[in-house]
C-alpha positions as CSV (number, residue, x, y, z in Angstrom):
1,M,23.9,-1.7,36.0
2,K,21.3,-4.4,35.9
3,T,19.2,-2.8,32.9
4,A,22.4,-2.5,30.8
5,V,23.1,-6.2,31.5
6,V,19.8,-7.2,30.9
7,K,19.7,-5.4,27.5
8,T,23.4,-6.6,26.7
9,A,21.7,-10.1,27.7
10,M,19.2,-9.8,25.4
11,K,21.6,-8.4,22.3
12,V,23.8,-11.7,22.8
13,K,20.7,-13.9,23.0
14,R,19.2,-13.0,19.3
15,S,19.2,-16.2,17.2
16,R,20.5,-16.4,13.8
17,G,17.3,-16.2,12.0
18,E,16.7,-12.7,14.0
19,R,20.0,-11.5,12.6
20,I,19.3,-12.7,9.4
21,F,15.8,-11.2,9.4
22,A,17.3,-7.7,10.7
23,V,19.7,-7.5,7.9
24,F,17.2,-8.4,5.3
25,N,14.9,-5.7,6.6
26,Y,18.0,-2.8,6.6
27,I,18.7,-4.1,2.8
28,L,15.0,-3.8,1.9
29,L,14.4,-0.3,3.7
30,T,17.5,1.0,2.5
31,I,16.0,0.1,-1.4
32,L,12.7,1.7,-0.4
33,A,14.8,4.7,0.9
34,F,16.3,5.1,-2.2
35,V,13.4,4.4,-4.5
36,C,11.9,7.3,-2.9
37,L,14.4,9.6,-2.7
38,Y,16.0,9.3,-5.8
39,P,13.5,11.1,-7.9
40,V,14.0,14.3,-5.7
41,W,17.5,14.0,-5.7
42,H,17.3,13.7,-9.4
43,V,15.1,16.7,-9.9
44,L,17.5,18.4,-8.2
45,M,20.7,17.9,-9.6
46,A,19.0,18.1,-13.2
47,S,18.0,21.5,-12.3
48,F,21.5,22.7,-11.7
49,S,23.3,20.8,-14.8
50,D,24.2,22.1,-18.2
51,G,21.0,21.4,-21.0
52,N,23.1,20.1,-23.4
53,M,25.2,18.1,-21.3
54,L,22.0,16.7,-19.6
55,A,20.8,15.5,-22.7
56,R,23.5,13.4,-23.7
57,H,23.7,11.9,-20.3
58,R,22.2,8.0,-19.8
59,G,21.3,6.2,-16.3
60,L,21.4,7.5,-12.9
61,L,22.3,11.2,-12.2
62,F,23.8,11.6,-8.6
63,W,25.9,15.0,-9.6
64,P,25.2,18.0,-12.0
65,E,26.4,17.6,-15.4
66,G,28.1,20.8,-15.9
67,F,26.9,22.9,-13.2
68,S,25.0,25.9,-14.4
69,L,22.2,28.2,-13.2
70,E,20.8,29.5,-16.3
71,A,17.7,27.8,-15.6
72,Y,16.9,29.3,-12.3
73,A,17.9,32.8,-13.9
74,R,15.3,32.2,-16.8
75,T,13.0,31.0,-14.2
76,A,13.1,34.3,-12.3
77,Q,13.1,36.6,-15.1
78,N,9.6,35.4,-15.6
79,P,7.2,37.7,-14.2
80,S,4.4,35.2,-13.6
81,I,6.5,33.3,-11.3
82,M,6.2,36.1,-8.6
83,T,2.6,36.7,-9.6
84,G,1.7,33.1,-9.0
85,Y,3.8,33.0,-5.7
86,L,1.5,36.0,-4.4
87,N,-1.4,34.5,-5.7
88,T,-0.9,31.1,-4.2
89,L,0.3,32.7,-0.5
90,F,-3.1,34.4,-0.5
91,I,-4.9,31.5,-1.5
92,L,-2.9,29.4,1.1
93,V,-3.1,31.8,4.1
94,I,-6.3,32.8,3.8
95,G,-7.6,29.3,2.6
96,T,-5.8,27.2,5.3
97,F,-7.2,29.6,8.2
98,L,-10.7,29.6,7.2
99,D,-10.5,25.9,6.6
100,V,-9.1,24.8,10.0
101,V,-11.6,27.6,11.7
102,M,-14.5,26.0,10.0
103,T,-13.6,22.5,10.1
104,S,-13.0,23.0,13.8
105,M,-16.4,24.5,14.5
106,G,-18.1,21.6,12.5
107,A,-16.0,18.8,14.6
108,Y,-17.1,20.6,17.5
109,F,-20.6,20.6,17.1
110,L,-20.4,16.8,15.8
111,S,-18.2,16.0,18.9
112,R,-20.9,16.8,21.5
113,E,-22.9,14.0,23.0
114,R,-26.4,16.0,23.4
115,V,-27.1,17.3,19.6
116,M,-30.3,17.0,18.0
117,F,-30.4,14.9,14.9
118,K,-26.6,14.3,15.5
119,K,-26.6,11.0,13.5
120,P,-28.7,11.9,10.6
121,I,-26.3,15.0,10.1
122,M,-23.5,12.8,10.2
123,L,-24.9,10.4,7.6
124,M,-25.6,13.3,5.3
125,I,-21.8,14.3,5.6
126,T,-20.6,11.2,5.2
127,F,-22.4,10.5,2.1
128,T,-20.4,13.5,0.0
129,M,-17.4,11.6,0.4
130,F,-18.8,8.8,-1.5
131,F,-21.4,10.7,-3.8
132,G,-21.0,14.2,-5.7
133,G,-22.7,16.4,-7.9
134,G,-20.3,16.3,-10.4
135,M,-18.0,19.1,-12.1
136,I,-20.7,20.6,-14.0
137,P,-23.1,21.2,-11.6
138,F,-20.4,22.3,-9.1
139,Y,-18.8,24.9,-11.8
140,L,-22.6,26.3,-12.3
141,T,-22.8,26.7,-8.9
142,L,-20.0,28.6,-8.6
143,K,-21.1,30.8,-11.5
144,D,-24.2,31.8,-9.9
145,L,-22.5,32.4,-6.7
146,H,-20.4,35.1,-8.9
147,L,-17.1,33.0,-7.8
148,T,-15.6,33.0,-11.0
149,G,-13.1,34.7,-12.2
150,T,-11.9,35.3,-8.3
151,L,-9.3,33.8,-5.9
152,W,-12.5,33.7,-3.7
153,G,-13.5,30.9,-5.8
154,L,-10.6,28.8,-4.7
155,I,-11.2,29.2,-0.8
156,F,-15.1,29.6,-0.3
157,P,-16.1,26.0,-1.8
158,F,-13.5,23.9,-0.3
159,L,-13.4,25.2,3.4
160,I,-14.5,22.1,5.1
161,N,-12.9,18.4,3.8
162,T,-15.2,15.9,4.8
163,H,-12.3,13.6,6.0
164,N,-10.6,16.3,7.8
165,L,-13.9,16.9,9.5
166,I,-14.2,13.4,10.7
167,I,-10.4,12.8,11.9
168,L,-11.1,16.1,13.8
169,R,-14.4,15.2,15.3
170,S,-12.9,12.0,16.6
171,S,-10.2,13.7,18.3
172,F,-12.2,16.1,20.1
173,Q,-14.4,13.3,21.1
174,G,-11.3,12.0,23.1
175,I,-11.3,15.5,25.5
176,P,-12.6,14.6,28.8
177,A,-16.2,15.9,28.7
178,S,-15.5,17.1,32.7
179,L,-13.4,20.1,31.5
180,I,-16.3,21.2,29.0
181,D,-18.5,20.9,31.5
182,A,-16.8,22.8,33.9
183,A,-16.3,25.5,31.5
184,Q,-20.2,25.8,30.7
185,I,-20.5,26.0,34.6
186,D,-18.2,28.9,34.6
187,G,-20.8,30.6,31.9
188,A,-18.3,30.2,28.8
189,S,-20.0,30.1,25.4
190,H,-19.9,27.1,23.0
191,L,-17.2,29.7,21.0
192,K,-15.4,30.3,24.1
193,I,-15.0,26.6,24.9
194,L,-13.9,25.6,21.6
195,F,-11.5,28.4,21.3
196,M,-10.2,28.9,24.7
197,V,-10.3,24.9,26.0
198,V,-10.7,22.5,22.9
199,L,-8.4,23.6,20.3
200,P,-5.4,24.4,22.9
201,L,-5.9,20.7,23.8
202,S,-5.6,19.8,20.3
203,K,-2.6,21.4,19.0
204,A,-1.2,18.0,17.1
205,I,-4.3,17.4,15.2
206,L,-4.2,21.0,14.5
207,A,-1.2,20.9,12.9
208,V,-2.2,17.9,10.9
209,M,-5.0,19.9,9.5
210,V,-2.7,22.6,8.6
211,L,-0.1,20.1,6.9
212,Y,-3.3,18.5,5.0
213,Y,-5.1,21.5,3.9
214,G,-1.9,23.4,3.0
215,V,-0.1,20.8,1.0
216,G,-3.5,20.3,-0.7
217,I,-4.0,24.2,-1.4
218,W,-0.1,24.4,-2.9
219,N,-0.6,21.4,-5.2
220,S,-4.3,22.4,-6.7
221,W,-4.3,23.5,-10.2
222,F,-7.4,21.8,-11.9
223,W,-10.2,24.7,-10.6
224,A,-7.8,27.4,-11.0
225,T,-7.6,26.6,-14.9
226,A,-11.5,26.1,-14.9
227,I,-12.6,29.3,-12.8
228,L,-9.6,31.8,-13.5
229,R,-9.3,33.4,-17.0
230,K,-6.6,36.1,-16.2
231,H,-3.5,35.0,-16.1
232,E,-2.3,37.3,-13.5
233,M,-4.7,35.5,-11.0
234,Y,-2.8,32.3,-11.5
235,P,-1.8,30.4,-8.7
236,L,2.0,29.2,-9.0
237,Q,0.9,25.7,-10.0
238,V,-0.9,26.7,-13.0
239,V,2.1,28.9,-13.7
240,L,4.0,26.0,-13.4
241,R,1.9,24.0,-15.7
242,E,1.9,26.5,-18.3
243,I,6.1,26.9,-18.2
244,L,6.3,22.9,-18.7
245,S,3.7,22.9,-21.5
246,T,5.6,25.9,-23.3
247,N,9.2,24.3,-23.0
248,A,7.9,21.0,-23.9
249,A,6.6,22.7,-27.0
250,S,9.5,24.6,-27.5
251,M,11.7,21.7,-27.2
252,S,9.6,19.7,-29.7
253,T,10.1,22.3,-32.6
254,D,13.8,23.4,-31.7
255,S,15.8,20.1,-30.9
256,G,19.1,21.7,-31.9
257,G,19.2,25.4,-30.3
258,D,19.6,27.1,-27.0
259,S,15.9,26.4,-26.6
260,F,16.3,22.8,-26.4
261,S,19.5,22.9,-23.7
262,V,17.9,25.4,-21.5
263,G,14.2,24.5,-21.8
264,M,15.3,20.6,-20.4
265,T,16.5,22.1,-17.2
266,I,13.8,24.9,-16.7
267,R,11.4,22.2,-16.2
268,Y,13.3,20.6,-13.6
269,A,14.2,24.3,-12.1
270,T,10.3,25.4,-12.2
271,V,9.5,22.1,-10.1
272,V,12.2,23.0,-7.3
273,V,10.8,26.4,-7.1
274,S,7.3,25.3,-6.4
275,T,8.0,22.5,-4.4
276,F,10.9,24.1,-1.9
277,P,8.5,26.1,0.5
278,I,6.6,23.2,1.3
279,L,9.8,21.2,1.7
280,C,10.8,23.8,4.0
281,I,7.7,24.0,6.2
282,Y,7.3,20.1,6.6
283,P,10.1,19.6,9.0
284,F,8.4,21.8,11.5
285,L,5.1,20.1,11.5
286,Q,6.1,16.5,11.0
287,K,6.6,15.8,14.5
288,Y,3.4,16.5,15.3
289,F,2.1,14.6,12.2
290,T,2.2,10.8,13.5
291,K,1.0,12.0,16.8
292,G,-1.9,14.1,15.7
293,T,-3.1,11.3,13.0
294,M,-3.0,8.5,15.6
295,V,-5.0,10.7,18.2
296,G,-7.7,11.4,15.3
297,A,-8.0,7.6,14.4
298,V,-8.3,5.8,17.3
299,K,-11.6,6.9,18.6
300,E,-14.7,6.1,17.0
């Protein structure tokens, strides 16, 4: 009862300046939310619109201009879409799993106190965040390792991200050393300690790592275009890029026919198809996102 009275008194005591400031914040945050969400809404509504009506539309788009599913039908008829999905899922599942495992092993090694040459090793790892060998030497290395022309070339060279490694290392350092010492007294090896003690206590930061690596793999396209030559091996983002460029070319050469009307909405439909899985998965990991990021950021 007293708590309710105190809260009511605090609300009543808000000054005029505080109320004006609160209203200003609500207005500003509403405008920012609209600016961030409207492009997504525009793409979604445009993908369900009729191409000819959409071409004549001017201004903001809040509802489909003549509801039509023709763009999605044309997109589903493209066999490259399904092939790209399967290739991307292969890279996503295998790549994310290996990325998290290898990053966890590296972070655990660097988080232990009694490690020989720990500081020089950490310095060399951090050095790679600021200086790299360049694209051409990297490509030549992949070629010498016979990783060009295969999907494994998009997985093995990118197993550990330095930024993610440092975040995970900082998180592991926050685990009480007494737990690890107790496991070592019981005869547990370092691998067993990592997978049976450390990782179960780091579910939040692991969810962040899965999100970071998963989104990065899903959106990557550059190295796929550089090392892959067969269209049946292209991931989804490369297929999407080809569809967008092909439809842009057809629209520029045929501005008055069916190619223009459908091609305009196909671009939006392919964007929706390629981003929909990530948008569905993100809400399930979002609750761990802030917590996991802060856990890895507060300890040096």
